[in-house]
N, C-alpha and C positions, 0 to 999 in steps of 0.2 A: 504493499500500499504505499500510496507516495504520502510523505510527510512535508506538510505545508506550514512555512515559517508564520508564526503569528506576528502582525504588524503593531507598530506601537500606537496606532490610533484610538482614542478614547472617545465615547459617544459625548462627553459634556454635560451641556443643556439638554434636557429632554427633547427628543425631536419631533418637529412638526412640519410635515412637507406634502407633497401632492402627486399624484401620479397624472400626468398630462394637464400641461399648463403652459406658460410664457416659458420659452428655453427647450420645451420638450420636443424631440422629433416628430417633425409632421405637423406642428402647430403653427399657425399663420403670424405669430408674433415672438421674436427671439425676445431673452431678458433685456427689457430696455429700462430706462430709469424709471418710466411710467410704471410698468408692469413691477417692480422692485419696492416702489412706494407704497403700489396697492397691496402686494402680498405682503409685507411687513405689517402694514397696517391692520391686515387681516387677522395677524399673528402667526403668519409661518415664519421659520427659521432655518429653511434651507431650502435653496431654488436650484432648480436644472438648468445647466450652462452647458453650449457645446464650442465654444470657443473661448481664446484669451481676452476678447472685447467683452463679453458676457462674465468671465471672470471678473473683470476689473469693475464691470456695472455692481455685482454682488459684493465687492470689497467696499465700493463708495458708500454701500446702504446698511452696511454692519450684518451682511447676509451669509450663512454657511454654504457652499455650493458643491452640488453634486455634479459632477463632471462626465460628458458622456462623450467618449470618444469611440463608439461603436466596438467596445474592446471583444464582444463577442466574435468580432470578424477576423482577429488576429490569426495568422497563422504561423505557429511557432518553427514549422520546418522550413519557411520561406524567409530567407534573410532580407529581402525587401521589405516584407511586410513586418517583420520585426522592427526594421530599422525606420519605418514610417510611424509605427505605433511609438516606439521609445523617443523618436524627437518630440512629439506631441506631449509624452508625458515629462520629458526633461524641460519642456518649455514652460508647463503648468506647475510642477511641483512645488516651486518655491513661492506661488502666489498666494498672497496672504488670505481670499476666502476660499481656496480650495479644501475640501472637508472630505468627500469619498466619490471614488471612480464607480460609475455604473456600470455592471458586469451584463448582466441579463437578466431576463424574465422568465420565469416558470420552466425552467427545463427538466428533460426526464432523468431518473437516477442514471440513466446509462450514459450519461454527458457529462457527470460529475467529476470523475476522474481528471478529462480533459480540462474542466474548467479550473479544475484545481491546480493545475499545471500553469495555467494562463496567470493564475493568482500569484502562484511562487514567482514567475517570472516577473511580474510587475511590484511585487515586493522588493525584490532584488534590485529593481532602478528606484522605487519609492517607497521605503518602510515606513514613512509616517503617515500614510493615508490608506485608511482600509478601502474596501470593494463592499458595493451594494447587489446581493443578487436576490430576486424574490420567489418564494416558491408557491406552487399550487395549493388552491384549499381542498377539504376533504370530498367535496362534491366531483372533483377530478376523475378519469376514468383511469384504465389500467394502462394503457398506453401512452397517456399523457404523463403518466407517473414513471413509466419504466419499470414497473414492477408488478408481479402478477400475484393472484390470490383474491379472497374477499377484500373488498375496495378499503374498508377502514383499517384492516391488518396491513394492506398494500401501503396505506398512506403512512402508517407510523413506520414503516418500514422505509418507505422513501425521505420522511424526516431524518430518522435517524441514520439513515447513510449520508447525506448530506452533513450532518453535523461531522461525522467521523472521516470522509474524503475532504472536503471542500473547507474543515475548519474556518467556519466564518468568524467575522468580526461580531455579529449579531444575527439575529435570526428576522427575516420579514415575509410576511405574505399576505394575501388578501381573501377573505371570504364575504361575498355581497347576500345578504340574509333575506332582503326584502324583495319579494316578488308580486304581481298582481293577483296570484292567488292565494297569497298569504307569507307567512313567515317559513323559513327554513329552521330545521330541529337541531341542526349540528352546529350551530354558532359558536355554543360555549364549548363544546367537545375540540373543536379546532383550536380555539384557543387556549384550552388545555393542555393538547399534544404540542402545541410549539413552547408554551410556556413551560412545561416539564423537561424537555431538551434544553431548552435556553439555560435552566437552572441547573442542570445538572451538567453543562459544560462552562456554567460562570459567566455568560454573557449576556448581554440583554435582548429585548426583542421587541419589534415593534408592529402593530397592526394595521392591516389596508382595508379602509372601511368605504361604504357606499356614499356615493354623494350625487347621484344623477341616474339618470335611466340612458341605456344605449340601444334601445329597442322602442323607439316611439310611436306613436298613431297606430294606424293601420297595422303595422306589422307586429305590433304588441299581441302577447299570447297571454294565458294566465302564468306561465313561467317565467315571462319576461320581467326583467327588475322594474320596479317601480321609484318613482322619484322620491325620496325622504322628505317626511316634513321636518318641522323646526323642533319638534318633542322627539320624532326618532332620530335624529341627529344628535341631539343631547343624549338620549339614551346609548346610541353608539360610541360616544368618547366618555361615559362614566363608566360602561362595561369594560372599554378597553383597560382604563383606569385601574378599576375593581380586579383586573387579571394580573397586575403587577406589570403591564408594558411600560417602557420607557420611550415609545415614539408611537406617533400615529399618522398615517397618510390618507388622504383623500381621493377616491377616484371619482369626478375627475375635478379638478379646478375649474378648466374651460378644456373643451375639444371638439373639432367639427362633428357633427352627426350625433352629438350629445347634448341630452336635453334636461333642464334642472340644475343645472352645473351651480356651484357657488358664484360663478360670474360669468358672464356670456362673451362670445368670442370678440364683440366690440368694446371689451373692457368695463363694460357696465355692471354692478353689482346684480347678482339673481337672487332670488328671494331668500335663501338661505344664508347668503352672506353676513348679516349681521349676529344671525346665532352662532356661524362657526367662529366669527371673530373674538366673540366672547369666548366659547369653548374652549380656543386655542391656548388663551392667557389661562385659564383655570387649567388646563391639561398641565402646562409647564408647571404652574405654583404647586399641583397637587403632586405629579410626578416626582420633583424633587423632594417632598415632605417622605415619600415612601420609598425613594431609591436605595436607602441603607437597610433596607426590612426586607425580610423574606416570607413570602406568600404561604400560609399554612393551608387555607382551604375556600373555597368559596361555595356558600350554603344559601340555598333557596329556600324561604318561607312560602307556601303557596305551590304554584305550579315549578315542576322541576325538569332539567331536560338533561341528555348527557352531557359529561363535563363536570356537573355540579354535585354538591351533596345535599343530601335531605337535610334540613336544618336540625340542629342538634346543641347538645351541652358544648360541643368543641367550638362552637361560633360565640361563646362568652356571653353575649348579649342577648338580653330578654326585649322581646319586641311585643307590642300590644297595638292592635290587635293581632291575634294569633291565628294562623292558617290550616287548615288540613292539607297535608301532602296530598298532591294530584299530579299524576305524569302528564306531563307537555305532548300533546300528539302535533303531527306536521301539520302545518298550517294556522296552527292556533296561536294567539297573543298570551303573553304572560300576564294576564288578568289577575289584578290583587295580590302582586307577587313582590316580594322582597328578597334584594339579594345583599347578604353581608360576606364581604371577606376580610378574613382575618391577617393581619401581617404582624410578626414578631422580630425582635432584635435584642440579643442578649445584652442583659442590664439597662433596658429602656421598656416604658411601658408600651402593650400591644395597640396597635393602630388599627382603624375599622374604616372599610368603604360600606355606606349603606345606600343603597339604590334604590329606585322606584321603577321594576321593570314594565308597569303597567304606564306606557306611553300614550295612553288614551285617558287617563285620568289623574288627577291630582290627589296625593293621599297623605292622611296625617298618623305616625307611625311616634308612639313612645316607647322609649328606650333607656333600659336602666342595666347597671352593670355591677360588678363587685366591688368596684370603684368609681369615684365620681367621673364623669365624662368630660372633656373639653371638646369643643366644635372648631374646625379651622374654616376662616372665614376666606375662602378663595376667591373674592373679589379683593380684598385687601392684602391677603397672604398672611393672616396673623391669628395666633390661637386665642380664643374667646376663653371666660374665665369658667372655672369646673362647675358644673351642676349635677346633683345626685338623681335627676331625672329630664331628661331630654325630650320635648315634643317637638319633632321633626317634621316640618311642615314639604312634604318633597313634591316638587312639580314633576308634570309627567315625564318620565326618562330620566328626572333628576337624581342627584345624589349627593353624598357629603361625606366628608372626612373625620372620622372622630379618633380619639384617642383616649386611654385610662388615665387620669390625672396622676401626675407623678408626686404626690403626698405621702408620707408614710403614713403606717398605718396607724400609729399613734396618733398622730397629728389629726387623721380623718375622724378618730374617735373623741378628740377635743383637747389634747392635752396641749397644742400649740396656742401661746399667747395667755397660758394659765400662772398664778403666783404660787410657786411651791416652796415650801419652808424644809431645811434640813436640819434636825437635830442629830447631835452625836459626838464623837471624840476625835482622837487624832487621824482618824481614817476620814473624818467629813472636814475637819478644821480647813478654813479658807487659806491657811498658811501652806498648805500642802507638803504635808510631813512626810517625807520618803518620796516625793513624785513632784511634777510640774503641773500635773493636771489631775483631779480628782475624779471619779465615778459621778459626781451631779454635775461637772461641766461637761461631759460627754453626754450624758443625757438631755442635758439643756442644749447643746449645739445640735442634736440629731432630732430632738422632738420639739422645739421651737417655745418650750417654756421659759419665764424667768427663775431663777435659782435664787433663793434667800438662804445663805448658810449662818447656823449659829452653832455648829460644833467647836467644842474647845478639847485641845489636846489634854490627855490624861485625865480627863474627867469621868465619872461613872455614872450610872443609871439615874442616881438622886439630883443630878443635875440639869437631867431632861426639863424638869418642872421651871427651873431657873430661865432656861434657853427660851422656852415656851412663853415666858413672860414678858422677856425681851422682844421676842416675836410681837405678841400681843401690841406692846407698848409702841414698836414702830409702825408695824404694818395695819393696826387695827382689825377689821374684819375683813380686809381684803387679802384673803387666803384661800386658796382652792385644796390644796394637799399638804399634808406633814407627813415626812420620813422620819422613823426614829431609827438608828444605826447606832444601837451601845451594847454593854455587856462585858465586852472583851478584858476591860479593867477593872469590872466587879470580879470577875473570874481571877485576875493575876492580884487583886488586894484581897482574896479571902472572904469575901462579903457571904456570910451564911444565908440558903436559899430561903430559909422560913417556910411558911404557908401562904399558898393561894389566897385562902380564904380565912377569918377570924370568926369562930361558932360562938354562939348564946344562944338561950332559950328566952323567949317573951310569948306573954299572954295576950293571944287576937282573938278577935270574933270569927267565928266561922260558922254560918249557917246558923246565924243567930246565937250560937252557944260560945261562951269564954273558953277556949283550948290554950293549952302551952304549947308552944312549937320550936323546933330548934330553927335556928335560923343563920344565916351566912351573911356576910359583909366582905367585898374584896379587903383584903388584909392591907393597911398603910404603915406598916411598920418601916419607920426609916432605916433600919439597921439589918433589915433582909432584902435579899433581891427582888423576891416578889412583891414586897411592901414597897420599894423603890419603883418597879415597873408598873404597877397598879396607879400608884399617886402618878407617875408620868402619864398614863394614858387618861385618867380622870381629869387632869388638867388640859391635857388637850383636848378631849370629846368635851369639854365643858366650855372651851375657849373657842372653838370650830366645830360643832355640831354638825354642819352640812359640809366638812370639809372629809376628802377622802383620807384617811390616817393608814400608814404601811409600817410596818414593823420589818427590818431586816435583821436577821439573825448575824452573831460573829460569824466572820471567816475563819478558817484554819490560819494556826498560828506556830511559829518556831522560834528559835533561840534569836533573842535580842540583848545588845548590851549598850546602854545609853550613857555609861558612866559607872565608876567603881562601885556604887552604892547602889546600881539600876541593872541590874543582870534579870534577866527574865528567862526562865528555862522554857523549853518547848512544850507544846501541848501533851507530849506523852506523860508528863509528870503531873500530879495531883497539885493543887494548891493547899494551903495550911490548913483546909478544913478538910481536906481529904476528897474534894469534888474537881471534876475534870470540867473542862472548856464544854463539851458536848452536854454536861448536866445544865448550864445556862443556856444553852441553845433549846433544850427540850424545855426549859421553864418558860421561855417567849412562846413557843409553838403551843404550849399547853394555857399560858393565860389569855392568847390572842382571840380564842373564839368566845369567850364570856364577855369581853369588849367590842366584839363584832368587828374586829380588823384585820384584815387579810397578813399573811406574813409571806417574805419571799427568803426563801430559806438559804441563802448563800454558801452555809455551812455545806449544806446537800448539793447544791446545784453548779455552783460555780466552778467547778473542777480546779480550785486554787490550792494547790499543796506545796507550802513552803518547805517542808520536812524535806522534801526531794532535791537533790541537786539540780536535776532537769529543769527545775523552776527559777534558778537563779535570775533569768531575764525578767522576771515579773515581781522580783523583792525591790525593798528600799536599799538594802547593801547586802550582797551575798553573807558576808563576813560577819556584820556586826548588827543587820537590821533584817530578820526575816520574819517580822511581825507585819511590818507596814508593805502593802501592795505598792508596786512603783507605777508610772503612769501607764506601761504595758497592763499591769495588774488589774489599774483601776479600769481601762478600757474593757478588760475582761468582765469584771463587775456590773458595769453599766450596760453590757449587752443581754447579761442574763436578766437583769431589771427591765430592761426594755421589752423584751420577751414578754414577761409580765404584765407589764402596764398596756399592752394591747389587750387584754381581757377586761380591764378595771376602767370603770369613769374616772376621771380627773376630780370629780366634786359633784355634791348633790345641791351645789346654789342653784 
């Protein structure tokens, strides 16, 4: 098999062009300044040229040029033929407007190898510019395809061989769906076959769409092409975008013996000129937005056709009103049918094209998704603010580009913009003990809330009431959530656990009779850990009854030496009360339900194990401070906390 070198050509801006118009072989008008102005005004960005003078016209008007030198006529075994074409290429390849060479149109597969040899020869002379070769549609016959067998099987093989043998810069084909007798069935199948081959080769594709009739008047039959309406033109453009095409061309802009064209042969605009002018600019704006993304599927709700998928959960979007799947029959229109195509890209929110395939009726469709949705304003080229639910008023054949809002889950749940108080010890202290950034700094940065920090180095649980008093004095009632992260210094200081409750007996009335019952109250003994914890929670809940209050357990701890008289053994050793760090962790988890506050168990879930040398990169100092997490360690803690906050409201205010 001939191996064809790739060109250095890149598509650049999404391609909008025409087949048959000024500059095209057989057209009565060359590419003149008048024609260039009109084509550019209509949103076309590539024009046909056949001479150096026409290349100069394209350059003057900032248009890319397709250069037709009748390349299909070259004879590589004839030196004179080669010399003639080489001279034309050498004279043109430095022209600033030159974009592509036109090669040929709709060849059978039996000619692919010879055409590939011509492409190889051309690229050797001009590697900077690619070639345009247009393929047949699905309704071609076996002789046209140059492949035997059932027609759709033969067509797939035709397209596959083209990619393997010719190795194109991009795929191009045309499929004319609209006839006097109805609509063709395989428009979307043709798009899918071309698209799949383009994706497999990592190259773009362009779609050729119908823009006129070439069998007018008395010669027309039910199978003859009809002139598309403005709504049908809109349908063709948006379905091309929804299938991931990076280019579109229209058959025709203007040409002899064609009717209903975008423009007339005398240069006057045709009926579809205004809509095409608008659609061409829309095409470029949307195609640019979709270029880095990969199409995952084209889903139809309502009537479905070959080349599409029946609407399901993989489409992600929820549409209303819903429609029962019905198989489209030949000649039928897509009545009350919605297309959704889903595009993905690693690290970016999904994007979607939503298209009203009913080109006879405007439709309103409500759309929701797992996240708020942003809509692309295809007239201004900007994204609009996100909404939880979109009401899409889709004109006949029209569509919109949507994307999931790039908003962190926690922010969507309401943490963004909140006032959050942090109480605690050295791990919370704003002076950054052992680190340059604490867990609360990472959380505030990622989740968008304001952090109000009152932690104090070395303090125990009994200092939480002092800290909440300071917060109340400074912030008043403007607090949404309160975190309490303490207990490790109570362990180190040998504070006894005590009891969660203090018990007594009281006489009370029950069913009209005085009875003596056992009673319990949260212990507020300031000399015990339970008493201190209860007092902290009582003060916080009393100060901020509508705040979300969250307890964080102590993390694992290892050896630390902060001076000759401040040496702290690791957690394998009990404190002076014979208690282990895990006993204080369990006390926090035991008390929390009685105060109706959630616990984030960093001891069990953070994965932070400073006893092991493998965690040297996460501690304050591997030799002298394995008690405090460093910045890496704090980032780790913040991610565990963030995961829990996704399931918790930030406030009850």
